[in-house]
C-alpha positions in Angstrom: 149.0 113.4 3.1 146.6 116.4 3.7 147.6 119.4 5.7 145.9 118.1 8.9 147.8 114.8 8.8 151.1 116.7 8.0 150.5 119.0 10.9 149.8 116.1 13.3 152.9 114.2 12.2 155.1 117.3 12.8 153.5 117.9 16.2 154.1 114.2 17.2 157.7 114.5 16.4 158.1 117.7 18.3 156.5 116.4 21.5 158.5 113.1 21.1 161.7 115.2 21.2 160.5 117.4 24.0 158.8 114.6 26.0 156.4 117.1 27.6 153.7 116.3 30.1 150.9 116.4 27.5 152.7 113.8 25.5 153.0 111.5 28.5 149.3 112.0 29.3 148.5 110.7 25.8 150.6 107.7 26.5 149.0 106.9 29.8 146.0 105.3 28.2 148.2 102.9 26.2 150.1 102.1 29.4 146.9 101.2 31.2 145.9 98.8 28.4 149.4 97.2 28.2 149.5 96.9 32.0 146.3 95.0 32.0 147.4 92.8 29.1 150.6 92.0 31.0 148.7 91.3 34.2 146.4 88.9 32.3 149.4 87.1 30.7 151.2 86.8 34.1 148.0 85.5 35.7 147.8 82.8 33.0 151.4 81.8 33.4 151.3 81.6 37.1 147.8 80.3 37.7 147.3 77.4 35.3 147.8 74.1 37.0 148.1 72.3 33.6 151.2 74.2 32.7 154.6 72.6 32.0 157.0 71.5 34.7 159.0 74.7 34.2 155.9 76.8 34.6 154.9 74.8 37.7 158.4 75.7 39.1 157.6 79.4 38.3 154.2 79.0 40.1 156.0 77.5 43.1 158.5 80.4 43.2 155.7 82.8 42.8 154.0 81.4 45.9 157.2 82.0 47.9 157.3 85.5 46.4 153.7 86.1 47.4 154.4 85.0 51.0 157.3 87.4 51.1 155.2 90.3 50.1 152.6 89.4 52.7 155.3 89.4 55.3 156.7 92.8 54.3 153.3 94.5 53.5 150.3 92.7 55.0 148.5 89.4 54.9 145.7 90.8 52.7 148.0 90.9 49.7 146.4 88.7 47.0 147.9 86.9 44.0 146.4 89.6 41.8 148.1 92.3 43.9 151.5 90.5 43.6 151.1 90.1 39.8 150.2 93.7 39.5 153.4 94.7 41.3 155.4 92.5 38.9 153.7 94.2 35.9 154.5 97.6 37.4 158.2 96.7 37.8 158.4 95.3 34.2 156.8 98.4 32.7 158.8 100.9 34.6 162.2 99.2 34.5 163.4 101.0 31.3 162.5 104.4 32.8 164.8 103.8 35.8 167.5 102.6 33.5 167.2 105.9 31.6 167.3 107.9 34.8 170.4 106.2 36.3 172.6 105.7 33.4 175.6 103.6 34.6 174.0 102.8 38.0 171.9 99.7 37.6 168.9 100.3 39.8 167.2 97.0 39.1 170.3 95.1 40.3 171.1 97.3 43.3 167.8 98.1 45.0 166.9 95.3 47.4 163.3 95.1 46.4 164.0 95.5 42.7 166.4 92.6 43.0 163.6 90.3 44.1 161.3 91.5 41.3 164.1 90.8 38.8 164.7 87.3 40.3 161.0 86.5 40.0 160.8 87.8 36.4 163.9 85.9 35.5 162.1 82.7 36.1 159.6 83.7 33.5 162.2 85.0 30.9 161.5 82.1 28.5 158.0 83.5 28.0 159.4 86.7 26.5 157.3 89.1 28.7 159.2 92.1 27.3 157.2 91.7 24.1 154.2 93.0 25.9 155.9 96.3 26.5 157.6 96.6 23.0 155.0 99.1 21.9 156.1 101.4 24.6 159.5 101.9 23.1 158.6 105.4 21.8 157.4 106.4 25.2 160.7 105.1 26.8 162.7 107.0 24.2 160.8 110.3 25.0 161.8 109.8 28.7 165.4 109.1 27.8 165.6 112.2 25.5 164.2 114.5 28.2 166.5 113.0 30.9 169.6 113.5 28.8 169.2 117.3 29.0 168.8 117.4 32.8 171.8 117.3 35.2 170.2 118.3 38.5 168.1 116.5 41.1 165.2 119.0 41.0 164.7 118.5 37.2 164.8 114.7 37.5 162.4 114.9 40.4 160.0 117.0 38.4 160.1 114.4 35.6 159.5 111.5 38.1 156.5 113.3 39.6 154.9 113.8 36.2 155.4 110.2 35.3 154.1 109.1 38.7 151.0 111.2 38.5 150.2 110.3 34.9 151.1 106.6 35.2 149.3 105.8 38.4 146.3 108.0 37.8 145.3 105.9 34.7 147.2 102.7 34.7 146.6 101.7 38.3 143.6 103.8 39.2 142.2 101.4 41.8 145.5 101.5 43.8 145.4 105.3 43.7 141.8 105.5 44.9 142.5 103.1 47.8 145.6 104.8 49.1 144.7 108.4 48.4 148.0 109.5 46.9 148.5 113.2 46.5 151.7 115.1 45.6 152.6 117.6 48.4 153.5 121.1 47.2 157.1 122.0 48.0 156.0 125.1 50.0 154.2 122.8 52.5 157.0 120.3 52.6 159.5 123.0 53.5 157.1 124.6 56.0 156.7 121.3 57.8 160.4 120.5 57.9 161.3 124.0 59.2 158.6 123.8 61.8 159.9 120.5 63.1 163.4 121.9 63.3 162.3 125.1 65.0 160.2 123.3 67.6 163.0 120.8 68.3 165.3 123.7 69.1 162.8 125.5 71.2 161.8 122.6 73.3 164.8 120.2 73.3 167.8 122.3 72.3 168.3 120.1 69.3 167.7 120.3 65.6 167.0 117.8 62.8 170.7 117.6 62.2 171.5 116.6 65.8 173.0 113.2 66.5 170.4 110.8 67.9 167.4 112.6 66.4 165.9 109.8 64.3 163.5 111.1 61.6 160.7 109.0 60.0 158.5 109.6 57.1 156.0 106.7 57.4 154.2 107.5 54.1 156.9 108.8 51.9 155.2 108.6 48.5 157.8 109.9 46.0 160.2 110.8 48.8 159.7 114.6 48.6 160.0 115.2 52.4 163.4 113.4 52.6 164.7 115.0 49.5 163.9 118.5 50.7 165.4 117.6 54.1 168.7 116.9 52.3 168.4 120.1 50.2 167.2 122.8 52.6 170.4 123.1 54.6 168.7 121.8 57.8 171.3 119.0 57.9 174.8 120.3 58.6 177.6 119.2 56.2 179.5 117.3 58.8 176.3 115.4 59.8 175.1 114.5 56.3 176.7 111.1 56.0 175.7 110.0 59.5 172.1 111.2 59.1 171.7 109.5 55.7 173.2 106.2 56.7 171.7 105.9 60.2 169.1 108.5 61.3 166.7 109.1 58.4 164.0 106.6 57.7 161.1 106.3 55.2 158.4 103.8 54.4 156.2 103.3 51.3 153.5 100.8 50.5 153.2 101.2 46.7 156.0 99.7 44.6 156.3 102.4 42.0 156.2 105.2 44.5 158.9 103.3 46.5 161.1 103.1 43.4 160.7 106.8 42.7 161.4 107.7 46.3 164.6 105.7 46.1 165.7 107.6 42.9 164.8 111.0 44.4 166.4 110.5 47.8 169.6 108.8 46.5 170.1 111.4 43.8 169.6 114.3 46.2 172.1 112.8 48.6 174.6 112.3 45.8 174.3 115.9 44.8 174.6 117.1 48.4 177.8 115.0 48.9 179.4 116.2 45.7 178.7 119.8 46.7 180.7 119.3 49.9 183.4 117.0 48.5 186.9 118.3 47.6 186.9 116.0 44.6 183.2 115.7 43.5 183.8 113.1 40.8 185.2 110.7 43.4 181.9 110.5 45.3 180.0 107.4 44.3 176.3 106.6 44.2 175.1 105.2 47.5 171.8 103.5 48.0 169.6 104.8 50.8 169.5 102.2 53.6 166.6 103.8 55.4 164.0 103.2 52.8 161.5 100.3 53.4 158.8 98.8 51.2 156.1 98.2 53.8 152.7 98.9 55.1 153.6 101.2 58.0 150.4 100.5 60.0 150.7 96.7 59.6 154.5 96.6 60.3 153.9 98.0 63.8 151.0 95.7 64.7 151.8 93.4 67.7 152.6 89.9 66.4 153.0 90.9 62.8 154.8 88.1 61.0 157.7 89.4 58.9 159.4 87.8 55.9 162.7 86.2 56.6 163.4 84.3 53.3 162.5 86.4 50.3 162.8 90.2 50.9 165.5 89.7 53.5 167.2 93.1 53.3 163.9 94.9 53.3 162.8 92.8 56.2 166.0 93.6 58.1 165.4 97.3 57.6 161.9 97.3 59.1 163.1 95.2 62.1 165.9 97.8 62.7 163.5 100.7 62.3 161.1 99.3 64.9 163.8 99.1 67.5 164.9 102.8 67.1 163.8 105.7 69.3 162.0 107.9 66.8 162.1 111.6 67.6 160.4 113.2 64.6 157.6 111.9 62.4 156.8 113.9 59.3 154.8 113.5 56.1 151.6 113.5 54.2 149.6 110.4 55.3 147.2 108.7 52.9 143.8 110.5 53.0 141.6 107.6 51.7 138.5 106.7 53.7 137.8 103.6 51.7 135.7 102.5 48.7 132.7 104.5 47.5 130.6 101.4 47.2 130.9 97.6 47.8 131.1 97.1 44.0 134.5 98.7 44.0 135.9 95.7 46.0 138.5 98.1 47.2 138.0 98.5 50.9 140.8 99.8 53.2 142.7 97.3 55.3 141.9 96.6 59.0 144.6 96.9 61.7 143.3 95.3 64.9 145.9 96.8 67.3 145.8 100.3 65.8 142.0 100.3 65.5 141.6 99.1 69.0 143.7 102.1 70.2 141.4 104.4 68.3 138.4 102.8 69.8 139.8 103.2 73.3 140.7 106.9 72.8 139.2 108.9 69.9 136.0 106.9 69.7 135.6 106.3 73.4 135.6 110.1 74.1 133.4 111.0 71.1 129.7 111.8 71.5 129.0 111.0 67.8 126.7 108.1 67.0 128.5 107.1 63.7 132.2 106.9 64.4 133.3 105.2 61.2 135.3 108.2 59.9 137.6 107.9 62.9 139.2 105.0 61.1 140.0 107.0 58.0 143.6 106.5 56.9 144.8 110.0 57.9 143.3 109.7 61.4 144.9 106.3 61.8 148.2 108.0 60.9 147.7 110.5 63.8 147.1 107.6 66.2 149.9 105.5 64.8 152.4 108.4 65.1 151.3 109.1 68.6 152.0 105.6 69.6 155.3 105.4 67.7 156.8 108.6 69.1 158.9 108.3 72.2 158.4 110.3 75.4 159.7 113.4 73.6 159.6 114.6 70.0 157.5 116.2 67.2 154.9 115.0 64.8 154.3 117.2 61.7 151.7 116.2 59.1 149.7 117.8 56.3 146.3 116.1 56.2 142.6 116.4 55.6 141.6 119.2 58.1 138.0 118.0 58.7 139.0 116.7 62.2 139.6 120.2 63.4 135.9 121.0 63.9 133.9 117.8 63.0 131.5 116.5 65.6 132.9 112.9 65.1 136.4 114.0 66.0 135.6 115.6 69.3 137.1 112.6 71.1 140.2 112.9 68.9 140.7 116.5 69.9 140.2 115.7 73.6 142.7 112.9 73.4 145.4 115.0 71.6 145.0 117.7 74.2 146.1 115.3 76.9 148.8 113.5 75.0 150.8 116.5 73.8 152.2 119.7 75.4 151.8 122.0 72.3 149.6 121.7 69.2 150.0 123.9 66.2 147.3 124.0 63.5 147.6 126.0 60.3 144.2 125.7 58.6 144.6 126.1 54.8 140.9 125.7 54.2 139.8 124.9 50.6 136.7 122.8 51.5 135.1 122.2 48.1 132.1 120.4 49.6 130.6 123.8 50.5 128.4 126.0 48.3 127.6 129.7 47.6 129.6 132.4 49.4 131.0 129.9 51.9 132.6 128.0 49.0 134.2 131.3 47.7 135.5 132.1 51.2 137.1 128.6 51.4 139.3 129.6 48.4 141.5 127.3 46.3 142.6 123.8 47.4 146.4 123.7 48.0 146.4 120.2 46.5 144.8 121.5 43.3 142.5 118.7 42.0 144.0 116.1 44.3 141.6 116.7 47.2 138.2 118.3 47.8 138.6 118.5 51.6 139.8 121.1 54.0 143.6 120.8 54.3 145.6 121.6 57.4 149.2 121.4 58.7 149.3 120.0 62.2 152.4 120.0 64.4 152.3 118.1 67.7 155.0 118.5 70.4 155.5 116.1 73.2 157.6 117.7 75.9 157.9 115.8 79.2 159.0 119.1 80.9 155.5 120.5 80.3 152.6 118.7 82.0 148.9 119.4 81.9 146.6 120.3 79.0 148.1 121.1 75.7 148.4 124.7 74.5 146.6 125.0 71.1 148.0 127.5 68.6 145.5 128.0 65.8 146.0 130.0 62.5 143.5 130.4 59.7 145.0 131.2 56.3 142.2 133.6 55.5 139.1 134.0 53.2 138.9 134.1 49.4 142.5 133.1 48.7 143.6 131.3 45.6 145.8 128.2 45.8 148.8 130.3 44.7 148.1 132.9 47.4 147.9 130.2 50.1 151.1 128.5 49.1 152.8 132.0 49.0 151.6 132.6 52.5 153.0 129.2 53.7 156.3 130.0 52.0 156.5 133.5 53.6 155.7 132.2 57.1 158.5 129.6 56.9 157.5 127.8 60.1 154.6 127.5 62.6 156.5 129.5 65.1 156.4 132.5 62.8 152.6 132.5 62.4 150.3 135.0 64.1 148.4 132.3 66.0 145.6 132.6 68.5 145.6 130.3 71.5 142.4 128.2 71.6 140.8 127.2 74.8 138.6 124.1 74.2 135.1 124.0 75.7 133.7 121.1 77.6 132.4 119.5 74.4 135.9 119.4 72.9 135.2 122.2 70.4 138.3 124.1 69.3 136.8 126.4 66.7 133.2 127.3 65.9 132.4 126.5 69.5 128.8 125.7 70.1 126.6 127.9 72.4 126.2 126.8 76.0 122.4 126.7 75.6 122.4 124.2 72.7 121.7 121.3 75.0 118.4 122.8 76.1 116.9 122.9 72.7 114.2 120.4 71.8 115.8 117.6 69.7 114.5 116.9 66.2 114.4 113.2 67.0 115.8 110.9 69.7 115.9 107.1 70.4 115.0 107.7 74.1 111.6 108.6 75.4 111.5 112.4 75.7 109.7 115.3 73.8 111.0 115.7 70.2 110.0 117.7 67.2 109.1 114.5 65.3 107.1 111.7 66.9 109.2 108.8 65.5 112.9 108.1 65.1 114.2 105.9 62.3 116.8 105.6 59.7 114.2 104.8 57.0 114.2 102.0 54.5 117.8 100.9 53.7 117.6 98.7 50.5 121.3 99.1 49.7 120.2 99.0 46.1 117.6 101.7 45.5 118.6 101.9 41.8 117.2 98.4 41.3 114.2 98.1 43.7 112.5 101.5 43.2 110.9 102.7 40.0 108.1 104.8 38.6 106.2 101.8 37.1 105.6 98.2 38.1 106.8 96.7 34.8 110.0 98.7 34.8 110.6 97.7 38.4 110.2 94.0 37.6 112.5 94.3 34.6 115.1 96.0 36.8 114.9 93.4 39.6 115.0 90.5 37.1 118.1 92.0 35.5 120.1 92.3 38.7 119.0 88.9 39.9 120.2 87.3 36.6 123.6 89.0 37.1 123.8 87.6 40.7 122.7 84.1 39.8 125.1 84.0 36.7 127.9 84.6 39.1 127.1 81.5 41.1 127.9 79.2 38.2 131.0 81.0 36.8 134.3 82.2 38.0 133.4 85.8 37.2 131.4 87.9 39.6 129.4 90.9 38.5 131.2 94.1 39.7 129.6 96.8 37.6 126.9 99.0 39.3 125.1 98.6 35.9 124.4 95.0 36.8 124.4 94.6 40.5 124.7 96.5 43.8 126.6 94.5 46.4 126.1 94.6 50.1 127.5 92.5 53.0 124.3 90.4 53.2 124.3 89.8 49.4 128.0 88.7 49.4 127.2 86.3 52.2 124.4 84.8 50.2 126.8 84.5 47.2 129.3 82.7 49.3 126.6 80.3 50.4 125.7 79.6 46.7 122.1 80.6 47.3 120.3 81.9 44.1 117.8 84.7 44.1 114.3 84.8 42.6 111.7 87.5 41.8 108.8 87.7 44.2 106.1 89.4 42.2 103.8 89.5 45.2 106.3 91.7 47.1 106.1 94.5 44.5 104.0 97.3 46.0 102.7 100.7 44.9 103.8 103.5 47.2 101.6 106.3 48.5 103.0 108.8 46.0 102.5 106.4 43.1 106.0 105.0 43.0 106.4 101.2 42.7 108.8 99.7 45.1 110.0 96.3 46.3 109.9 96.0 50.1 
């Protein structure tokens, strides 16, 4: 062994013992490969009709399992989605066994129980052999956990595992749901703001009896954990709040598991701190946690599951009947897939989207209103509908809605539905350039988001009628991420900020209000007949696949077109469909043609030479 190999071997042993983040990042690639292998094996076991009678029984039980998931999450859950969830459970099960010690999470959590039951049907196929190569990874987690005896330390480990595992092993799910870990400073700020405004408007606090608190997008459970740790819940109220008045939803299985670990551990610590005999306090599962698609679960006529995930189903039924007073959290920020090739579009929610159409979109003057159906804006609309006639909504979200033209209708609507609106603009828009980019400063979510970030607190007070008072605070120019988080921590709550009161203009502008004479300017272009700068108005040629139908030479263009047509036609005769942008660019019209089993052909006569010498296909 030469010096380099000796050094690497020693380093490997060191990081194995320490179990640091870098070491886990190195494992993430292996986890991704193993997860895919496990998914493929499960797919084969559950999807082959020629399997043995035992396997057919497993397939039948899997169908019941799938229907249960659809009832708890949404009807768009596919067999592939369900298989991926089983793979997630199988891969992460040893981690939770390490974290809990004597408490058997897999046998006690209501969702984990169902996963275990489904996997038990497949035990004869020795699925654990797929994860055998991860033993060293599991050992590193166990070694690190052994030295930690507090909730904060365990939560930090879970967050690192969550970020590293999901970011690489299940990237598609991350992209679709826009998961970002919320800095503790912002979490604490939101919780204190909600508590202060409850006391100011309703003479109650988060600890008060009857104040039901809901985190509809709990992620790893950070908001509920900090609620239990900050002292905002009085000791004598702790048991009541935990068992009856705190609620949290999560859509992603692994995030749900981690939330359960975090919240239940935080509660156990809090109980032991207040107990006369700490060792007598036993571990107590959190009854307010639900695996569900929050948007779907509140759709009118949503069909729930009453046979598979029974306990989980009972929890969402109970939650829907409760009078929610406070809604907190960091909603998903995803606006959907980047291209049709991703096959990763956001779900649709007819009832919720209709409400957006009748409010935010109806009052908007924008032409393209698609962004009003982004996940975080849906969260604002859902929370508005879910809140009772009095209460508080406190979110940290993309802050683009504050001054975008498309969100003018949203701002107008919020102004009529709430009595007070507090906005703390943390800036950080990385989609700017030059000096403006420097002025925006660092993003508080680090690499997790390129958008403006803002904390918004909405108060609905029936004692105050009329237009909402809008309290606006800008964090300031040229600040680093650390400086912004320090400012948030120092402020403590929105009521402590030096806010300016914003008076919206007739156009629904809050900040950067347009000049009154803007409407008198000659438009650049317009669909109606009136004087414009340009004589025609059009969106231009929309090929949906410029990479394939434009080129600098006729021969190159024909080769390109023939390649993508071959990829499309090959998909008609096989079970696999081209999904790589290197082979084909999908569009709605092309997918329809594929479903109709209609092949494509090259039309040489349609190849034209453009005015600037570029060949194109019309």
